[in-house]
C-alpha positions in Angstrom: 0.0 0.0 0.0 2.8 2.3 -0.9 1.8 6.0 -0.7 -1.4 5.4 1.2 -1.1 6.4 4.9 -3.7 4.5 7.0 -3.4 6.6 10.2 -6.7 5.2 11.6 -8.7 6.8 8.8 -12.5 6.2 9.1 -14.1 4.3 6.3 -17.7 3.3 5.5 -18.7 -0.3 4.7 -21.5 0.4 2.2 -25.2 0.8 2.8 -27.1 3.6 4.4 -30.9 3.8 5.1 -31.5 7.1 3.5 -34.0 7.5 0.6 -32.4 10.7 -0.7 -28.9 10.1 -2.2 -28.0 13.8 -1.5 -28.6 13.4 2.2 -26.7 10.1 2.2 -23.7 11.6 0.5 -23.8 14.6 2.7 -23.6 12.4 5.8 -20.6 10.6 4.3 -18.8 13.9 3.5 -19.6 15.2 7.0 -18.1 12.3 9.0 -15.7 10.6 6.6 -14.3 13.4 4.4 -10.8 11.9 4.1 -11.9 8.6 2.8 -15.4 9.0 1.3 -17.2 6.0 -0.2 -20.4 6.1 -2.1 -23.4 4.6 -0.3 -25.8 1.8 -1.4 -29.4 2.8 -0.7 -31.5 -0.4 -0.4 -34.5 1.4 1.0 -34.7 3.7 -2.0 -35.2 0.8 -4.4 -35.1 -2.9 -4.8 -32.5 -2.2 -7.6 -30.1 -1.1 -4.9 -30.3 -4.4 -3.0 -26.6 -5.6 -2.9 -27.4 -8.6 -5.0 -29.5 -6.8 -7.6 -27.3 -3.7 -7.8 -24.5 -5.3 -9.8 -26.7 -7.7 -11.7 -27.6 -5.6 -14.7 -26.4 -7.4 -17.9 -25.9 -10.8 -16.4 -26.8 -13.7 -18.8 -30.4 -14.9 -18.4 -31.1 -12.6 -15.5 -34.8 -12.0 -14.5 -36.1 -9.4 -12.1 -39.7 -9.8 -10.9 -40.8 -7.3 -8.3 -38.7 -8.3 -5.3 -37.2 -11.4 -6.8 -34.0 -12.0 -8.8 -33.0 -15.2 -10.5 -31.4 -16.6 -13.7 -33.6 -18.4 -16.1 -31.3 -21.4 -17.0 -34.1 -22.9 -19.1 -33.4 -20.3 -21.8 -30.7 -20.5 -24.4 -28.0 -18.4 -22.8 -25.4 -18.9 -25.5 -25.6 -15.4 -27.1 -25.6 -13.7 -23.7 -22.6 -15.7 -22.6 -20.8 -14.9 -25.8 -21.5 -11.2 -25.3 -20.1 -11.4 -21.7 -16.9 -13.3 -22.8 -16.3 -10.9 -25.7 -16.5 -7.9 -23.3 -14.2 -9.7 -20.9 -11.6 -10.4 -23.5 -11.8 -6.9 -25.0 -12.1 -5.1 -21.6 -15.3 -3.5 -22.8 -16.0 -1.8 -19.5 -18.6 0.7 -20.8 -21.0 -2.2 -21.4 -21.0 -2.8 -17.6 -21.5 0.7 -16.4 -23.9 1.5 -13.5 -27.2 2.9 -14.4 -28.3 5.6 -12.0 -31.5 3.6 -11.1 -29.2 0.9 -9.7 -26.7 3.1 -7.9 -28.0 6.6 -7.2 -25.5 7.0 -4.4 -22.6 6.4 -6.8 -23.9 8.9 -9.3 -24.6 11.5 -6.6 -21.4 11.2 -4.6 -18.6 10.5 -7.1 -18.6 13.9 -8.7 -18.7 15.6 -5.3 -15.4 14.0 -4.0 -13.3 16.8 -2.5 -9.8 17.1 -3.9 -8.0 16.9 -0.6 -9.3 13.4 0.5 -6.8 10.6 0.8 -8.7 8.1 -1.4 -12.1 7.3 -2.7 -13.8 4.0 -1.9 -16.3 1.8 -3.7 -17.6 -1.7 -3.4 -19.1 -4.6 -5.4 -20.8 -7.7 -4.1 -18.2 -10.5 -4.0 -18.6 -13.5 -6.4 -19.1 -16.1 -3.6 -22.0 -14.2 -2.0 -23.5 -13.2 -5.3 -23.5 -16.7 -6.7 -24.8 -18.3 -3.5 -27.7 -15.8 -3.3 -28.8 -15.6 -6.9 -30.5 -18.8 -7.9 -31.8 -20.3 -11.1 -35.5 -21.0 -12.0 -35.3 -24.2 -9.8 -34.0 -22.2 -6.8 -30.5 -23.8 -7.1 -27.7 -21.3 -6.4 -25.9 -20.5 -9.6 -22.6 -21.1 -7.8 -23.2 -24.8 -8.4 -23.5 -24.3 -12.2 -19.9 -24.4 -13.4 -20.6 -22.3 -16.5 -22.6 -19.6 -14.6 -20.1 -19.5 -11.7 -17.3 -18.6 -14.1 -19.6 -16.1 -15.7 -20.4 -14.5 -12.3 -16.7 -13.8 -11.6 -16.1 -12.3 -15.1 -19.3 -10.2 -14.9 -18.4 -8.8 -11.5 -14.8 -8.2 -12.7 -16.1 -6.0 -15.4 -18.4 -4.2 -13.0 -15.6 -3.7 -10.6 -13.1 -2.5 -13.3 -15.6 0.0 -14.7 -16.3 1.4 -11.2 -12.6 1.6 -10.4 -12.0 3.5 -13.6 -14.7 6.0 -12.7 -13.4 6.5 -9.2 -9.9 7.2 -10.5 -11.2 9.9 -12.7 -11.8 11.9 -9.6 -8.9 10.8 -7.4 -5.7 8.9 -8.2 -6.1 6.5 -5.2 -9.1 4.2 -5.2 -10.1 1.4 -2.9 -12.5 -1.3 -4.2 -14.0 -3.7 -1.7 -15.6 -7.1 -2.3 -18.5 -7.5 0.1 -18.6 -11.2 1.0 -21.1 -11.8 3.8 -21.7 -15.4 2.7 -18.1 -16.2 3.4 -19.3 -17.0 6.9 -20.9 -20.1 5.5 -17.6 -21.5 4.1 -16.8 -24.8 5.7 -20.4 -25.5 6.8 -22.6 -28.4 5.8 -24.8 -26.0 3.8 -22.1 -24.8 1.3 -20.2 -27.2 -0.9 -17.3 -25.2 -1.9 -13.5 -25.8 -1.7 -10.8 -23.3 -0.6 -9.4 -23.4 -4.1 -12.8 -22.5 -5.7 -13.2 -19.5 -3.3 -9.7 -18.2 -4.0 -10.2 -18.7 -7.8 -13.5 -16.7 -7.8 -12.0 -13.9 -5.7 -8.8 -13.8 -7.7 -10.7 -13.5 -11.0 -12.4 -10.3 -9.8 -9.5 -8.8 -7.9 -6.7 -9.3 -10.4 -8.6 -7.1 -12.9 -8.1 -4.1 -10.6 -5.2 -1.6 -10.5 -5.9 0.3 -7.3 -6.2 -0.8 -3.6 -8.5 -3.7 -2.9 -10.3 -5.1 0.1 -12.6 -7.8 1.4 -15.4 -7.2 3.9 -16.9 -10.1 5.8 -19.3 -9.3 8.7 -19.0 -12.6 10.6 -16.7 -15.5 11.4 -14.9 -17.4 8.6 -11.7 -19.1 7.8 -9.5 -16.0 8.0 -6.4 -17.8 6.8 -8.1 -18.2 3.5 -9.3 -14.6 3.3 -5.9 -13.3 4.2 -4.3 -15.4 1.4 -6.5 -13.6 -1.2 -4.7 -10.9 -3.2 -6.2 -7.9 -1.2 -4.7 -4.9 0.6 -7.4 -4.5 3.3 -9.3 -6.9 5.5 -12.5 -5.4 6.9 -14.4 -7.4 9.5 -16.8 -7.2 12.4 -14.4 -6.5 15.3 -17.2 -5.7 17.7 -18.5 -9.2 17.8 -15.8 -11.4 16.2 -12.5 -10.1 17.3 -11.6 -13.4 18.9 -12.2 -15.3 15.7 -9.4 -13.3 13.9 -7.0 -13.9 16.9 -7.1 -17.6 16.1 -4.9 -16.9 13.0 -2.0 -14.8 14.4 0.6 -16.1 11.9 -1.7 -15.4 9.0 -2.3 -11.9 10.3 1.4 -11.3 10.8 2.1 -12.5 7.2 -0.6 -10.2 5.9 0.8 -7.2 7.7 4.3 -8.0 6.6 3.0 -7.9 3.0 1.8 -4.4 3.6 -1.8 -5.3 4.3 -4.2 -3.2 6.4 -7.1 -4.0 8.7 -10.3 -2.0 8.8 -11.5 -2.7 12.3 -15.3 -2.8 12.3 -15.5 -1.7 15.9 -18.7 0.4 15.6 -21.8 -1.8 16.1 -25.0 -1.4 14.0 -27.7 -2.2 16.6 -29.5 0.9 17.8 -29.3 -0.1 21.5 -25.6 -0.6 21.3 -24.9 2.6 19.5 -26.8 4.5 22.2 -24.6 3.2 25.0 -21.2 3.4 23.3 -18.8 6.4 23.1 -15.6 6.9 21.1 -13.6 6.2 24.2 -15.4 2.9 25.1 -15.0 1.7 21.5 -11.3 2.6 21.5 -10.8 0.4 24.6 -12.8 -2.4 23.0 -10.6 -2.1 19.8 -7.4 -2.1 21.8 -8.7 -5.2 23.6 -9.2 -6.9 20.2 -5.6 -6.0 19.2 -4.3 -7.4 22.5 -5.7 -10.8 21.6 -3.3 -10.8 18.7 -0.4 -9.2 20.5 -0.6 -11.9 23.1 0.1 -14.4 20.3 3.1 -12.6 18.9 1.8 -9.9 16.6 3.5 -6.6 17.3 1.1 -3.8 18.5 3.0 -1.2 16.5 2.4 -3.2 13.3 -1.3 -3.4 14.0 -1.6 0.3 14.9 0.3 1.5 11.8 -1.9 -0.6 9.5 -5.3 0.3 11.0 -8.4 1.9 9.5 -11.7 2.3 11.5 -15.2 1.3 10.3 -18.6 0.1 11.3 -19.0 -3.6 11.7 -21.2 -3.9 8.6 -23.4 -1.8 6.4 -26.0 0.4 8.1 -28.9 0.1 5.6 -31.1 -1.7 8.1 -31.0 1.1 10.7 -33.1 4.3 11.0 -31.4 7.3 9.5 -30.7 8.9 13.0 -29.0 5.7 14.2 -27.0 5.2 11.0 -25.6 8.8 11.3 -24.8 8.1 15.0 -22.7 5.1 13.8 -20.9 7.3 11.3 -20.3 9.9 14.0 -18.9 7.2 16.3 -16.6 5.9 13.5 -15.2 9.4 13.1 -14.9 9.8 16.9 -12.9 6.5 17.3 -10.6 7.6 14.5 -10.1 11.0 16.1 -9.4 9.5 19.5 -6.8 7.0 18.1 -5.1 9.8 16.2 -4.9 11.9 19.4 -3.4 9.0 21.3 -0.9 7.6 18.8 -0.2 10.3 16.1 -0.1 13.6 18.1 
Protein backbone atom coordinates (compact mmCIF):
# COMPACT_ATOMS: atom_id res chain seq x y z
CA UNK A 1 0.00 0.00 0.00
CA UNK A 2 2.80 2.34 -0.95
CA UNK A 3 1.85 6.01 -0.71
CA UNK A 4 -1.39 5.44 1.19
CA UNK A 5 -1.14 6.43 4.85
CA UNK A 6 -3.65 4.51 6.95
CA UNK A 7 -3.45 6.61 10.16
CA UNK A 8 -6.72 5.24 11.62
CA UNK A 9 -8.74 6.79 8.80
CA UNK A 10 -12.50 6.21 9.14
CA UNK A 11 -14.10 4.30 6.28
CA UNK A 12 -17.70 3.29 5.54
CA UNK A 13 -18.73 -0.26 4.67
CA UNK A 14 -21.48 0.39 2.16
CA UNK A 15 -25.19 0.76 2.76
CA UNK A 16 -27.11 3.59 4.41
CA UNK A 17 -30.86 3.78 5.14
CA UNK A 18 -31.45 7.15 3.46
CA UNK A 19 -33.99 7.51 0.65
CA UNK A 20 -32.39 10.67 -0.70
CA UNK A 21 -28.92 10.12 -2.19
CA UNK A 22 -28.00 13.76 -1.54
CA UNK A 23 -28.64 13.35 2.17
CA UNK A 24 -26.70 10.09 2.24
CA UNK A 25 -23.71 11.61 0.48
CA UNK A 26 -23.85 14.65 2.74
CA UNK A 27 -23.58 12.37 5.78
CA UNK A 28 -20.58 10.61 4.25
CA UNK A 29 -18.85 13.90 3.51
CA UNK A 30 -19.58 15.21 7.00
CA UNK A 31 -18.15 12.30 8.96
CA UNK A 32 -15.73 10.59 6.56
CA UNK A 33 -14.26 13.42 4.45
CA UNK A 34 -10.77 11.94 4.13
CA UNK A 35 -11.87 8.58 2.79
CA UNK A 36 -15.36 8.97 1.29
CA UNK A 37 -17.18 6.00 -0.17
CA UNK A 38 -20.41 6.05 -2.13
CA UNK A 39 -23.42 4.60 -0.28
CA UNK A 40 -25.75 1.82 -1.38
CA UNK A 41 -29.37 2.80 -0.67
CA UNK A 42 -31.46 -0.40 -0.45
CA UNK A 43 -34.50 1.39 1.00
CA UNK A 44 -34.66 3.68 -1.99
CA UNK A 45 -35.25 0.84 -4.45
CA UNK A 46 -35.06 -2.93 -4.78
CA UNK A 47 -32.55 -2.25 -7.56
CA UNK A 48 -30.11 -1.11 -4.85
CA UNK A 49 -30.26 -4.40 -2.99
CA UNK A 50 -26.63 -5.55 -2.90
CA UNK A 51 -27.41 -8.63 -5.00
CA UNK A 52 -29.48 -6.76 -7.56
CA UNK A 53 -27.30 -3.66 -7.78
CA UNK A 54 -24.53 -5.33 -9.77
CA UNK A 55 -26.74 -7.74 -11.72
CA UNK A 56 -27.57 -5.60 -14.74
CA UNK A 57 -26.41 -7.35 -17.91
CA UNK A 58 -25.86 -10.82 -16.44
CA UNK A 59 -26.84 -13.67 -18.82
CA UNK A 60 -30.41 -14.88 -18.38
CA UNK A 61 -31.15 -12.57 -15.46
CA UNK A 62 -34.79 -12.01 -14.51
CA UNK A 63 -36.09 -9.35 -12.12
CA UNK A 64 -39.67 -9.78 -10.92
CA UNK A 65 -40.83 -7.27 -8.29
CA UNK A 66 -38.70 -8.29 -5.31
CA UNK A 67 -37.20 -11.43 -6.84
CA UNK A 68 -33.98 -11.98 -8.77
CA UNK A 69 -33.03 -15.21 -10.54
CA UNK A 70 -31.36 -16.62 -13.65
CA UNK A 71 -33.57 -18.45 -16.14
CA UNK A 72 -31.32 -21.38 -17.00
CA UNK A 73 -34.09 -22.92 -19.11
CA UNK A 74 -33.43 -20.27 -21.76
CA UNK A 75 -30.71 -20.50 -24.36
CA UNK A 76 -27.99 -18.35 -22.78
CA UNK A 77 -25.37 -18.90 -25.46
CA UNK A 78 -25.64 -15.45 -27.06
CA UNK A 79 -25.64 -13.68 -23.66
CA UNK A 80 -22.61 -15.66 -22.55
CA UNK A 81 -20.80 -14.91 -25.80
CA UNK A 82 -21.46 -11.20 -25.27
CA UNK A 83 -20.08 -11.40 -21.72
CA UNK A 84 -16.94 -13.28 -22.75
CA UNK A 85 -16.34 -10.92 -25.66
CA UNK A 86 -16.55 -7.92 -23.31
CA UNK A 87 -14.24 -9.69 -20.88
CA UNK A 88 -11.61 -10.42 -23.52
CA UNK A 89 -11.80 -6.91 -24.95
CA UNK A 90 -12.06 -5.11 -21.59
CA UNK A 91 -15.26 -3.46 -22.80
CA UNK A 92 -16.03 -1.77 -19.50
CA UNK A 93 -18.64 0.67 -20.77
CA UNK A 94 -21.02 -2.22 -21.42
CA UNK A 95 -21.01 -2.84 -17.65
CA UNK A 96 -21.49 0.71 -16.41
CA UNK A 97 -23.85 1.46 -13.52
CA UNK A 98 -27.23 2.86 -14.43
CA UNK A 99 -28.33 5.58 -11.99
CA UNK A 100 -31.47 3.61 -11.13
CA UNK A 101 -29.22 0.87 -9.70
CA UNK A 102 -26.75 3.12 -7.85
CA UNK A 103 -28.02 6.63 -7.17
CA UNK A 104 -25.47 7.04 -4.39
CA UNK A 105 -22.61 6.42 -6.80
CA UNK A 106 -23.94 8.91 -9.33
CA UNK A 107 -24.60 11.53 -6.65
CA UNK A 108 -21.38 11.18 -4.65
CA UNK A 109 -18.65 10.48 -7.11
CA UNK A 110 -18.59 13.92 -8.69
CA UNK A 111 -18.66 15.58 -5.28
CA UNK A 112 -15.42 14.05 -3.98
CA UNK A 113 -13.26 16.75 -2.45
CA UNK A 114 -9.80 17.12 -3.90
CA UNK A 115 -7.98 16.85 -0.57
CA UNK A 116 -9.31 13.45 0.47
CA UNK A 117 -6.81 10.60 0.82
CA UNK A 118 -8.66 8.10 -1.40
CA UNK A 119 -12.11 7.27 -2.72
CA UNK A 120 -13.82 4.00 -1.89
CA UNK A 121 -16.29 1.81 -3.73
CA UNK A 122 -17.61 -1.70 -3.44
CA UNK A 123 -19.09 -4.58 -5.37
CA UNK A 124 -20.77 -7.71 -4.07
CA UNK A 125 -18.25 -10.55 -4.03
CA UNK A 126 -18.61 -13.52 -6.38
CA UNK A 127 -19.12 -16.12 -3.63
CA UNK A 128 -21.97 -14.24 -1.95
CA UNK A 129 -23.54 -13.18 -5.25
CA UNK A 130 -23.51 -16.68 -6.73
CA UNK A 131 -24.84 -18.27 -3.53
CA UNK A 132 -27.70 -15.78 -3.26
CA UNK A 133 -28.78 -15.57 -6.89
CA UNK A 134 -30.52 -18.79 -7.92
CA UNK A 135 -31.83 -20.33 -11.12
CA UNK A 136 -35.47 -21.01 -11.97
CA UNK A 137 -35.33 -24.16 -9.81
CA UNK A 138 -33.99 -22.23 -6.78
CA UNK A 139 -30.52 -23.75 -7.12
CA UNK A 140 -27.69 -21.27 -6.38
CA UNK A 141 -25.89 -20.51 -9.61
CA UNK A 142 -22.60 -21.08 -7.83
CA UNK A 143 -23.19 -24.79 -8.41
CA UNK A 144 -23.49 -24.34 -12.17
CA UNK A 145 -19.90 -24.43 -13.45
CA UNK A 146 -20.61 -22.26 -16.48
CA UNK A 147 -22.58 -19.63 -14.57
CA UNK A 148 -20.14 -19.53 -11.65
CA UNK A 149 -17.35 -18.64 -14.07
CA UNK A 150 -19.62 -16.08 -15.72
CA UNK A 151 -20.35 -14.47 -12.32
CA UNK A 152 -16.67 -13.85 -11.64
CA UNK A 153 -16.12 -12.33 -15.08
CA UNK A 154 -19.30 -10.24 -14.89
CA UNK A 155 -18.36 -8.82 -11.48
CA UNK A 156 -14.79 -8.23 -12.65
CA UNK A 157 -16.10 -5.99 -15.44
CA UNK A 158 -18.44 -4.18 -13.01
CA UNK A 159 -15.57 -3.66 -10.58
CA UNK A 160 -13.14 -2.49 -13.26
CA UNK A 161 -15.63 0.02 -14.66
CA UNK A 162 -16.29 1.36 -11.17
CA UNK A 163 -12.60 1.64 -10.37
CA UNK A 164 -11.97 3.50 -13.62
CA UNK A 165 -14.67 6.02 -12.74
CA UNK A 166 -13.40 6.46 -9.17
CA UNK A 167 -9.91 7.15 -10.47
CA UNK A 168 -11.21 9.91 -12.74
CA UNK A 169 -11.79 11.92 -9.56
CA UNK A 170 -8.92 10.76 -7.36
CA UNK A 171 -5.71 8.86 -8.17
CA UNK A 172 -6.08 6.55 -5.17
CA UNK A 173 -9.06 4.21 -5.24
CA UNK A 174 -10.13 1.41 -2.92
CA UNK A 175 -12.51 -1.25 -4.20
CA UNK A 176 -14.02 -3.71 -1.71
CA UNK A 177 -15.60 -7.07 -2.34
CA UNK A 178 -18.47 -7.50 0.10
CA UNK A 179 -18.62 -11.18 1.04
CA UNK A 180 -21.15 -11.80 3.84
CA UNK A 181 -21.69 -15.39 2.74
CA UNK A 182 -18.06 -16.24 3.44
CA UNK A 183 -19.35 -16.99 6.93
CA UNK A 184 -20.93 -20.13 5.49
CA UNK A 185 -17.64 -21.47 4.13
CA UNK A 186 -16.85 -24.85 5.65
CA UNK A 187 -20.40 -25.47 6.81
CA UNK A 188 -22.57 -28.41 5.79
CA UNK A 189 -24.77 -25.99 3.82
CA UNK A 190 -22.12 -24.83 1.35
CA UNK A 191 -20.23 -27.24 -0.88
CA UNK A 192 -17.26 -25.15 -1.86
CA UNK A 193 -13.51 -25.76 -1.68
CA UNK A 194 -10.84 -23.31 -0.61
CA UNK A 195 -9.41 -23.41 -4.14
CA UNK A 196 -12.78 -22.52 -5.67
CA UNK A 197 -13.20 -19.54 -3.34
CA UNK A 198 -9.73 -18.18 -4.05
CA UNK A 199 -10.18 -18.70 -7.78
CA UNK A 200 -13.45 -16.74 -7.82
CA UNK A 201 -12.03 -13.93 -5.68
CA UNK A 202 -8.84 -13.81 -7.72
CA UNK A 203 -10.73 -13.53 -11.00
CA UNK A 204 -12.39 -10.32 -9.82
CA UNK A 205 -9.49 -8.84 -7.88
CA UNK A 206 -6.72 -9.32 -10.42
CA UNK A 207 -8.58 -7.10 -12.86
CA UNK A 208 -8.09 -4.10 -10.55
CA UNK A 209 -5.20 -1.64 -10.46
CA UNK A 210 -5.90 0.26 -7.25
CA UNK A 211 -6.16 -0.83 -3.64
CA UNK A 212 -8.52 -3.69 -2.90
CA UNK A 213 -10.25 -5.14 0.14
CA UNK A 214 -12.62 -7.83 1.36
CA UNK A 215 -15.37 -7.22 3.89
CA UNK A 216 -16.90 -10.10 5.84
CA UNK A 217 -19.25 -9.32 8.72
CA UNK A 218 -19.03 -12.63 10.57
CA UNK A 219 -16.74 -15.53 11.37
CA UNK A 220 -14.95 -17.41 8.61
CA UNK A 221 -11.66 -19.11 7.76
CA UNK A 222 -9.52 -15.99 8.01
CA UNK A 223 -6.42 -17.84 6.82
CA UNK A 224 -8.11 -18.24 3.45
CA UNK A 225 -9.29 -14.63 3.27
CA UNK A 226 -5.87 -13.30 4.23
CA UNK A 227 -4.33 -15.37 1.43
CA UNK A 228 -6.45 -13.62 -1.20
CA UNK A 229 -4.73 -10.85 -3.21
CA UNK A 230 -6.17 -7.95 -1.20
CA UNK A 231 -4.71 -4.94 0.56
CA UNK A 232 -7.35 -4.51 3.28
CA UNK A 233 -9.31 -6.89 5.50
CA UNK A 234 -12.55 -5.42 6.86
CA UNK A 235 -14.35 -7.44 9.53
CA UNK A 236 -16.82 -7.20 12.41
CA UNK A 237 -14.44 -6.50 15.26
CA UNK A 238 -17.21 -5.65 17.71
CA UNK A 239 -18.51 -9.23 17.84
CA UNK A 240 -15.84 -11.39 16.16
CA UNK A 241 -12.46 -10.09 17.32
CA UNK A 242 -11.63 -13.40 18.95
CA UNK A 243 -12.16 -15.28 15.68
CA UNK A 244 -9.37 -13.34 13.93
CA UNK A 245 -7.04 -13.90 16.89
CA UNK A 246 -7.08 -17.63 16.10
CA UNK A 247 -4.90 -16.88 13.04
CA UNK A 248 -1.96 -14.83 14.41
CA UNK A 249 0.61 -16.06 11.89
CA UNK A 250 -1.71 -15.36 8.95
CA UNK A 251 -2.35 -11.86 10.30
CA UNK A 252 1.38 -11.29 10.77
CA UNK A 253 2.13 -12.47 7.22
CA UNK A 254 -0.64 -10.22 5.87
CA UNK A 255 0.76 -7.18 7.68
CA UNK A 256 4.30 -8.03 6.56
CA UNK A 257 3.03 -7.93 2.95
CA UNK A 258 1.76 -4.40 3.55
CA UNK A 259 -1.84 -5.31 4.32
CA UNK A 260 -4.19 -3.22 6.44
CA UNK A 261 -7.09 -4.02 8.74
CA UNK A 262 -10.30 -2.00 8.80
CA UNK A 263 -11.48 -2.68 12.33
CA UNK A 264 -15.28 -2.82 12.34
CA UNK A 265 -15.51 -1.71 15.94
CA UNK A 266 -18.68 0.40 15.65
CA UNK A 267 -21.83 -1.75 16.07
CA UNK A 268 -24.95 -1.38 13.98
CA UNK A 269 -27.67 -2.16 16.55
CA UNK A 270 -29.46 0.95 17.81
CA UNK A 271 -29.32 -0.05 21.49
CA UNK A 272 -25.58 -0.64 21.30
CA UNK A 273 -24.94 2.61 19.46
CA UNK A 274 -26.84 4.48 22.17
CA UNK A 275 -24.58 3.23 24.97
CA UNK A 276 -21.18 3.41 23.27
CA UNK A 277 -18.80 6.36 23.09
CA UNK A 278 -15.61 6.87 21.08
CA UNK A 279 -13.65 6.17 24.24
CA UNK A 280 -15.43 2.93 25.07
CA UNK A 281 -15.01 1.70 21.50
CA UNK A 282 -11.31 2.56 21.45
CA UNK A 283 -10.83 0.45 24.57
CA UNK A 284 -12.76 -2.40 22.97
CA UNK A 285 -10.61 -2.11 19.85
CA UNK A 286 -7.38 -2.13 21.83
CA UNK A 287 -8.67 -5.23 23.58
CA UNK A 288 -9.16 -6.87 20.20
CA UNK A 289 -5.62 -5.99 19.21
CA UNK A 290 -4.32 -7.37 22.50
CA UNK A 291 -5.71 -10.79 21.60
CA UNK A 292 -3.30 -10.83 18.66
CA UNK A 293 -0.42 -9.17 20.52
CA UNK A 294 -0.55 -11.95 23.13
CA UNK A 295 0.06 -14.40 20.28
CA UNK A 296 3.09 -12.64 18.88
CA UNK A 297 1.76 -9.92 16.55
CA UNK A 298 3.46 -6.59 17.25
CA UNK A 299 1.12 -3.84 18.47
CA UNK A 300 3.02 -1.21 16.48
CA UNK A 301 2.42 -3.24 13.30
CA UNK A 302 -1.31 -3.38 14.02
CA UNK A 303 -1.58 0.29 14.86
CA UNK A 304 0.33 1.46 11.80
CA UNK A 305 -1.89 -0.61 9.49
CA UNK A 306 -5.26 0.34 10.97
CA UNK A 307 -8.41 1.86 9.54
CA UNK A 308 -11.68 2.28 11.48
CA UNK A 309 -15.15 1.32 10.30
CA UNK A 310 -18.59 0.14 11.30
CA UNK A 311 -18.96 -3.61 11.72
CA UNK A 312 -21.20 -3.86 8.64
CA UNK A 313 -23.44 -1.82 6.39
CA UNK A 314 -25.99 0.45 8.06
CA UNK A 315 -28.89 0.10 5.63
CA UNK A 316 -31.14 -1.70 8.13
CA UNK A 317 -31.03 1.12 10.70
CA UNK A 318 -33.07 4.27 11.05
CA UNK A 319 -31.36 7.30 9.55
CA UNK A 320 -30.66 8.85 12.95
CA UNK A 321 -28.98 5.68 14.20
CA UNK A 322 -26.96 5.25 11.01
CA UNK A 323 -25.62 8.79 11.29
CA UNK A 324 -24.81 8.13 14.95
CA UNK A 325 -22.74 5.15 13.76
CA UNK A 326 -20.86 7.34 11.28
CA UNK A 327 -20.28 9.92 14.02
CA UNK A 328 -18.86 7.23 16.31
CA UNK A 329 -16.62 5.94 13.53
CA UNK A 330 -15.18 9.41 13.08
CA UNK A 331 -14.89 9.78 16.85
CA UNK A 332 -12.94 6.54 17.28
CA UNK A 333 -10.63 7.61 14.46
CA UNK A 334 -10.05 10.98 16.11
CA UNK A 335 -9.36 9.47 19.54
CA UNK A 336 -6.84 6.99 18.10
CA UNK A 337 -5.08 9.77 16.25
CA UNK A 338 -4.93 11.86 19.41
CA UNK A 339 -3.36 8.99 21.34
CA UNK A 340 -0.94 7.64 18.78
CA UNK A 341 -0.24 10.31 16.14
CA UNK A 342 -0.07 13.57 18.06
